[in-house]
Every structure is written in C-alpha cells, then in structure tokens.
C-alpha positions in Angstrom: 63.8 35.0 18.5 67.6 34.4 18.7 69.5 31.2 18.1 73.2 30.4 18.5 74.2 29.0 15.1 73.1 28.5 11.5 74.3 25.2 10.2 74.0 26.4 6.6 70.9 24.4 5.5 67.3 25.0 6.2 65.9 22.0 4.5 64.4 19.8 7.3 65.3 16.6 5.5 69.0 17.6 5.5 69.2 19.5 8.9 70.9 18.0 11.9 70.8 20.5 14.7 67.8 20.7 17.1 67.4 24.5 16.7 67.3 24.3 12.9 64.9 21.4 13.1 62.5 23.7 15.1 62.4 25.8 12.0 62.0 22.7 9.8 59.1 21.5 12.0 57.3 24.9 11.4 57.8 24.5 7.6 57.1 20.9 7.0 54.4 18.6 8.4 54.7 14.8 8.9 52.5 11.9 8.1 51.9 11.2 11.8 52.4 13.0 15.1 54.0 11.4 18.1 52.5 12.4 21.5 55.3 13.7 23.8 54.1 12.0 27.0 52.7 8.6 25.8 54.8 8.1 22.7 51.6 7.1 20.9 50.8 8.3 17.3 48.1 10.5 16.0 46.9 11.2 12.5 48.4 14.3 10.8 48.9 14.4 7.0 47.8 10.8 7.1 44.2 10.2 8.2 45.0 6.6 8.9 47.5 3.8 8.3 47.9 0.1 8.4 51.0 -2.1 8.9 51.3 -5.4 7.1 51.6 -8.5 9.4 55.2 -9.0 8.3 56.1 -5.4 9.1 57.4 -4.8 5.6 54.7 -2.5 4.3 53.1 0.7 5.7 50.0 1.9 3.9 49.0 5.6 4.5 45.6 7.1 3.6 46.1 10.8 3.3 44.0 13.8 4.2 42.3 15.4 1.1 42.6 19.1 2.0 46.3 19.6 2.4 48.2 22.0 0.2 51.9 23.1 0.0 52.9 26.7 0.0 53.5 26.5 -3.8 49.8 25.8 -4.3 50.1 22.1 -5.1 48.2 19.4 -3.2 49.4 16.5 -1.1 49.0 13.2 -2.9 50.3 9.7 -2.7 52.8 10.6 -5.4 54.1 13.4 -3.1 54.9 10.8 -0.5 56.7 8.6 -3.1 58.7 11.6 -4.4 59.8 12.6 -0.9 61.0 9.2 0.1 62.7 8.6 -3.2 64.4 12.0 -2.9 65.7 11.2 0.6 67.3 8.0 -0.7 68.8 10.0 -3.6 70.2 12.6 -1.1 72.0 9.8 0.8 74.4 11.0 3.3 73.2 14.6 2.7 70.0 13.6 4.5 72.1 12.3 7.4 69.2 11.4 9.6 66.3 10.7 7.2 68.3 8.4 5.0 69.0 6.1 7.9 65.3 5.8 8.7 64.7 4.2 5.4 66.9 1.2 5.9 65.7 -1.6 3.6 63.4 0.8 1.6 62.4 -0.9 -1.7 60.0 1.8 -3.0 56.6 3.4 -2.6 53.5 2.2 -4.5 50.9 4.7 -5.4 47.7 2.7 -4.8 45.4 5.7 -5.5 45.5 9.5 -5.4 45.5 9.5 -1.6 46.8 6.1 -0.7 50.5 5.3 -0.6 52.1 2.0 0.3 55.7 2.2 1.6 57.6 -1.1 1.1 60.7 -2.5 2.7 62.8 -5.6 2.0 62.7 -6.5 5.8 60.6 -5.2 8.7 61.2 -1.6 9.7 59.8 -1.5 13.3 60.7 2.2 13.8 59.3 3.6 10.6 56.1 5.0 12.1 58.2 7.1 14.5 60.5 8.0 11.7 57.7 9.6 9.7 56.7 11.7 12.7 60.0 13.6 12.7 60.8 16.8 10.8 63.7 15.0 9.2 61.0 13.2 7.2 58.6 16.1 7.0 57.0 16.4 3.5 57.8 19.0 0.9 56.0 19.4 -2.4 56.9 17.2 -5.4 58.3 20.3 -7.2 60.6 20.9 -4.2 62.0 17.3 -4.2 63.3 17.9 -7.8 65.4 20.9 -6.7 69.2 20.6 -6.3 70.5 19.8 -2.9 72.0 23.3 -2.6 68.8 25.0 -3.6 66.9 23.0 -1.0 69.5 24.1 1.6 68.9 27.7 0.7 65.2 27.4 1.5 63.8 27.2 -2.0 61.3 24.6 -0.9 57.6 24.5 -0.2 56.2 22.7 2.8 52.7 22.2 4.1 53.5 23.5 7.5 52.0 26.5 9.4 54.9 28.8 8.4 56.7 29.7 5.1 60.3 30.7 5.0 60.1 34.2 3.7 63.8 35.1 3.7 67.1 33.4 4.6 70.4 35.3 5.1 73.1 32.8 6.1 74.5 33.4 9.6 72.2 36.4 10.0 68.5 36.0 9.7 65.7 33.5 9.0 62.2 34.9 8.7 59.0 32.8 8.8 55.5 34.1 7.9 52.4 32.2 8.8 50.0 30.5 6.3 46.6 31.9 7.0 45.0 28.9 5.2 46.7 26.3 7.4 44.0 24.0 8.8 45.4 20.4 9.2 47.2 20.3 12.5 47.1 17.1 14.5 44.5 17.1 17.4 47.3 17.6 19.9 47.8 21.1 18.6 45.3 24.0 18.2 43.4 23.9 14.9 43.8 26.7 12.3 46.6 29.1 11.5 49.5 29.9 13.9 48.7 32.5 16.6 51.7 34.8 15.6 51.9 36.4 12.2 55.7 36.0 11.8 58.8 34.8 13.5 62.2 36.5 12.9 65.1 34.3 13.9 68.4 36.1 14.4 71.7 34.2 14.6 73.6 35.4 17.6 76.5 33.1 18.5 77.3 34.7 21.9 74.9 33.4 24.6 75.5 36.5 26.7 74.4 38.7 23.8 71.3 36.7 23.3 70.6 37.0 27.1 71.1 40.8 26.9 68.8 41.1 23.9 66.1 39.2 25.8 66.6 41.2 29.0 66.3 44.5 27.1 63.2 43.5 25.3 64.8 43.4 21.9 63.9 39.8 21.4 61.0 37.7 22.7 62.7 34.3 23.0 66.2 32.9 23.1 67.3 29.3 22.4 70.2 27.5 24.1 70.5 29.2 27.4 74.1 28.7 28.8 75.1 28.1 32.4 76.5 31.6 32.7 73.2 33.1 31.9 70.8 31.2 34.1 71.3 33.5 37.2 70.8 36.6 35.1 67.6 35.3 33.5 66.2 34.2 36.9 67.0 37.5 38.4 65.1 39.3 35.6 62.1 37.0 36.2 62.4 35.7 32.6 60.9 32.2 32.4 63.2 29.3 31.4 61.7 26.2 29.7 63.3 22.8 29.1 62.6 19.2 28.1 65.2 16.5 28.1 65.8 15.1 24.6 65.2 11.4 23.8 67.7 9.5 21.7 71.5 9.5 22.0 73.0 11.6 24.9 75.5 14.2 24.2 78.7 12.2 24.1 82.1 11.3 22.7 81.2 9.1 19.7 84.0 6.6 19.3 85.2 5.2 16.0 86.6 1.7 16.8 88.0 1.4 13.3 90.5 4.2 13.7 94.0 4.4 15.1 94.5 3.5 18.7 90.8 3.1 19.2 90.9 -0.3 17.5 92.2 -1.5 20.9 89.2 -2.3 23.1 91.2 -1.7 26.2 91.6 2.0 25.1 87.9 2.3 24.5 87.1 0.8 27.9 89.5 3.1 29.6 87.8 6.1 28.0 84.5 4.9 29.5 85.9 5.0 33.0 88.2 8.0 32.5 85.7 10.9 32.3 84.2 12.4 35.4 80.7 13.1 34.1 79.3 14.6 37.2 82.0 17.2 37.6 82.0 18.0 33.9 78.2 18.5 33.7 78.0 20.5 36.9 80.9 22.7 35.9 79.9 23.5 32.3 76.2 22.9 31.8 72.9 24.2 33.3 70.9 22.6 36.0 68.5 21.5 33.2 71.1 19.0 32.0 71.5 15.6 33.8 74.4 13.2 33.7 74.0 10.4 31.2 73.4 7.0 32.7 73.3 4.9 29.5 73.6 4.6 25.8 70.2 6.2 25.4 68.7 9.2 27.2 66.2 8.2 30.0 63.3 9.7 28.1 63.7 7.2 25.2 61.5 4.1 25.0 63.6 1.0 25.9 66.2 3.0 28.0 68.4 0.8 30.2 70.3 2.3 33.2 74.0 1.3 32.8 75.5 3.9 35.2 77.1 1.1 37.2 79.4 0.4 34.2 80.1 4.1 33.6 81.3 5.4 37.0 84.4 7.5 37.1 87.3 5.3 38.0 90.6 6.6 36.8 92.6 4.0 38.7 90.8 1.2 37.0 91.1 2.9 33.6 94.9 3.3 34.1 95.2 -0.4 35.1 93.3 -1.5 32.0 95.7 0.5 29.8 98.8 -0.7 31.7 97.7 -4.4 31.5 97.2 -3.9 27.7 100.7 -2.7 27.3 100.2 1.1 27.2 102.9 2.4 29.5 103.4 6.1 30.5 105.8 8.0 28.3 108.2 10.8 29.4 105.4 13.4 29.0 102.7 11.3 30.7 101.1 10.2 27.4 101.1 6.4 27.2 103.0 4.5 24.5 102.8 1.0 23.1 105.2 -0.4 20.6 106.4 3.1 19.8 102.8 4.4 19.2 101.5 7.2 21.3 98.1 7.0 22.9 96.7 10.1 21.1 93.5 10.9 19.2 91.5 13.8 17.9 88.0 15.0 18.9 85.9 16.3 16.0 83.1 18.8 16.5 81.1 21.3 14.5 82.5 24.7 15.5 79.3 26.7 15.1 76.9 24.3 16.8 79.2 23.0 19.5 81.6 25.9 19.9 79.9 27.1 23.1 80.6 23.6 24.6 84.4 23.7 24.2 84.8 24.1 28.0 83.0 20.7 28.4 85.2 19.1 25.9 88.3 20.6 27.5 87.4 19.1 30.9 86.9 15.7 29.3 90.3 16.2 27.6 91.9 17.0 31.0 90.3 14.0 32.6 91.7 11.7 29.9 95.2 13.3 30.1 95.3 12.1 33.8 95.2 8.5 32.7 97.7 9.1 29.9 95.4 9.6 26.9 96.2 12.6 24.7 93.2 14.3 23.0 93.4 17.1 20.5 90.3 19.1 19.7 89.5 19.2 16.0 87.0 21.9 15.2 85.5 22.1 11.7 82.6 24.2 10.2 79.4 22.4 10.9 78.9 21.3 7.3 82.4 19.9 7.1 82.1 18.2 10.5 78.9 16.5 9.3 80.6 15.4 6.1 83.5 14.0 8.0 81.1 12.0 10.2 79.3 10.6 7.1 82.7 9.5 5.7 83.9 8.0 8.9 86.7 10.5 9.0 87.0 10.9 12.8 88.4 9.2 15.9 86.3 10.8 18.6 83.3 13.0 17.7 81.3 15.2 20.0 77.6 15.3 19.3 74.2 13.9 20.3 71.2 12.7 18.4 67.5 13.4 19.2 64.9 10.8 18.3 61.9 9.4 20.3 62.8 5.8 19.4 65.7 3.5 20.3 66.4 3.1 16.6 68.5 6.2 17.2 71.2 3.7 18.1 71.3 2.4 14.6 71.6 5.9 13.1 74.5 6.6 15.5 76.5 3.4 15.4 75.7 1.3 12.3 78.8 0.4 10.3 81.3 0.5 13.2 81.3 -3.1 14.4 80.0 -6.2 12.6 78.5 -7.8 15.8 76.8 -4.6 16.8 75.5 -4.2 13.2 73.7 -7.5 13.5 72.0 -6.4 16.7 71.0 -3.1 15.2 69.5 -4.7 12.2 67.7 -7.2 14.4 66.0 -4.6 16.6 65.0 -2.5 13.5 63.4 -5.6 12.0 61.6 -7.0 15.1 57.9 -6.1 15.0 57.1 -7.6 18.4 57.6 -4.8 20.9 58.7 -7.0 23.8 61.2 -8.9 21.7 62.5 -5.7 20.1 63.1 -4.1 23.5 65.2 -7.1 24.6 67.4 -6.7 21.6 67.5 -2.9 22.2 68.8 -3.7 25.8 71.5 -5.9 24.3 72.6 -3.1 21.9 72.9 -0.6 24.8 75.0 -3.1 26.9 77.3 -3.8 23.9 77.8 -0.2 23.1 78.8 0.7 26.7 80.9 -2.4 27.5 82.8 -2.2 24.2 83.4 1.6 24.5 81.6 2.5 21.3 80.1 5.4 23.1 81.2 7.6 26.0 78.0 9.3 27.1 78.4 12.6 29.0 75.0 14.2 29.6 71.4 14.0 28.5 70.9 16.7 26.0 68.6 19.6 27.0 68.9 23.0 25.4 66.8 25.2 27.6 65.1 28.3 26.2 64.1 31.6 27.9 61.4 34.0 26.9 59.5 37.1 27.8 56.5 36.7 30.2 54.3 37.8 27.3 55.2 34.6 25.3 52.6 31.9 26.0 51.9 28.3 25.1 55.4 27.0 25.0 55.0 23.4 23.8 57.4 20.7 22.8 57.2 17.7 20.5 58.2 14.2 21.5 61.6 15.0 20.0 61.8 18.1 22.4 61.4 20.5 19.5 59.7 23.9 20.2 56.4 24.1 18.4 56.2 27.6 16.8 52.6 26.9 15.7 51.5 26.9 19.3 53.2 30.1 20.6 51.0 33.1 21.3 51.8 36.6 22.5 49.9 38.1 25.5 50.2 41.9 24.9 
C-alpha cells in the first residue's frame, strides 16, 4: 500500500491527516462505532451506554474481553487515563482535545463502568468517541511522552499492531491473531490479511506506476492526472465523500486586512469553485455548497451565497475604500490588500495547483495572496497558535460539531452559537442552531469552501472488501486478498 505523505506522528490521538488516521483506526478501537449510512451508533469497546437527562454525563459499560497489544486489559481506569491524557496533550491532540469541551473528569464507578462528566451538555460526545482521534490506547501508553507516542511506541486494542515505523519511508502493521471484539458492522475475528506495508511515495504518478506494475496492491490519494491511466488499466477506483468541513480557505478574521468584513465577503465571491475543482481535482470531488459537506448531519445548502461573482466582489471592496493600486493590488489608507495562505507542504503539496488557481482568481479582484508552505507539523502548530491569515485544509467528522473544532475562538458571536449547538441535547433544536452557525460562517466570510473532500483510492482487482467508516476512513480490518 502506498500513501503520499507522513505527517510525522502515528499516534491516532495526535494525527490530523485522513491517510494517517486510516492507520490509527487499524491500531486503536473506539468506545462506539458510527454506522456510515445511518449515522447511528453500535457497541464496540463499550457494550452499552447511558446519557444523563441533562446531557452532562455519559456512562459506558465496557466489554470484559478486550486486551491491548502490551497484554493489559481494558478497564474503566483506561478510559479515564485516555481522556485525561488527551486534555494534557492540549493542542498536540488538535482534534481530540476539542471534542472534550467542558470535560470535568471521568469517574471510575467499577472495573468496567466509567462515567465521563462535563460542566455543560456535550451533544456530540458520542460521535466523538467513535473517531480514531479518541481511539483508546493502553494506560501504560498514555503515560509516554508526546514524542514517544508520535514514534509509535503505543499499544492499542485494534486489529493491527505497528511493527515498524521509518519516518517518510515505511509503516508496517501486523495483525493481532487474538483480535475478537469488532463491532457487528465488521466481520468478527482477526483481520483477513496478515500484514500491511505502507510505503510513503509523495509523487502520485509513481504510486500509480507502482500499482500498475503490481509492486503495490493499493494506493491512496489518486490525483486527477492518474485517473485515466488507472481506468485504462482496469484498476478499480473507490471513493466516499468526507463529512465535516469541506476543503477550503480557512479565514482568520483577527489578522491583518481580514479584520475587514468587506474583504472576507469579497473572498467568498471571488473564487471560481467550479473551474478550480474541474481543472485540478478528480471527478470524485464535488464543489462545496456550504460550510459543511453534504454528507454531514445538519448540512445546509448555501450555494446561492457562494456563487462566483467577481464584479460584485470588486464593488464590495471599492465601496469599503479598497481602491486599485498601480500593480492592480488594492490599497486603503496606505495598506495593501495582501495576505498569506498557510498549508502543510507534505500533505497539501500536491494541491498547490488548486491553491494557485484560487490565488489567480483573487488577483483579478485586486487581492494579493502569497502561498506559505510549512512542514506539516509546523503548519499544524501555526494553526493551533492562530499564526495564519488564510489556511488551506479540511476537517473530517461525521457530526456538525466539526464547525466548533474549525472555527472556535475566531469571533465572539460565532463562539456563542458554537457553544450553544454543542450544549443542546434536543436534536431538532440543535440542528436549528447548527443552521445558524453555517449561515454566519458563510455570510461573514469566516470560511471560503472550495470542494467536498474525497481522496479516492485505487487497488488491484485481487483486493476485496473495500469498506469505509462514517468518517470515510478505509477499514484495513475488512480488506481481503483474492489470490
């Protein structure tokens, strides 16, 4: 199996990229499993659970036969150790830490019963504990340093164990033959394949060549240039649109010229999404039509507010006092209308052509954008610190609370809405607030969505049982080989 990038950390609680989370999902199981089609939840490491009437406590009764690869058993103390460790990791656990908003601690009620408590209702917590970002590792593993965890020195309860890790070269997984606690949506027992070798190959064309020659069985992240070659070779391509936040220009409204709402609204109208997506991405990617991907519960179609209209964008800027300068870049009170676009160079390097088209679109309305590539780890750190103006990324999660992970801390009014939706236990009431959040994000230019994220994979015809989670992650446990 080949992938395009290694973000430098294989700990699922610290990983961000979808491809690395595929590996994390194979290593670490979750308390519950979210069904991809219905969005409903099944037992996994937890046999059952209850939610308090006020939505502030979740009580999980655990299975009694689960062990980690270091030989220790799953207990309620393990759950507490994991959640406490995520809080301690803070921004290092960029996704998982945001899922624990209002966490006040875990009470061990008995060896197999853990009560997770919050200071206010956390309506999205059940979905949160279905993600690999909150997959459980052994109590011993939670006490390791952040760096050791990133290097893979952790023990999970998943169907695979990380056997070796060579940064930017190879990750090797071997199956646990005693694995026997998959959710009912998966097959029971050990994985079908004995091992999975994951080679890091940045060039998509090289990954395609390796697949075509039979050197690899599966490649992640098929690029537009390779689709025709793969189809001509009769190599199957599989894809599922990711729920959560579309691939987009994240806007920091607290930085530089972006504090001006007129500038942010002009950005919303100044990118030609249809042309950008058609020119740079595969047929498996669709144009974004809102602040959430259409596969996310609570999605609202806001395409009418996001249509390409450079004339209107230019007028908004002109009316706000941004007038064209001698080189075409607009100026107001001596300040040029320029900004930087941050992105992780390993993960998003292949998508530079997309960013360059967006850059060219914005130049036509007098906005100067300079690309700012950083190594993935540094780009993630910059995001956590708020050190960016524009940022290119997406965020996969099968719950609209992805909005809070993406945008909290940028706008006080928006923060109130984000907290309100996370705290509302009534589904109908919550979805009304979620709709208000989406409208606010788009109308105020906090987000410039481009496309619904889908990273198609291709494989040999002998590879069977390609299955995806609700978060559109490939399930390595389900793959089989037909020789």
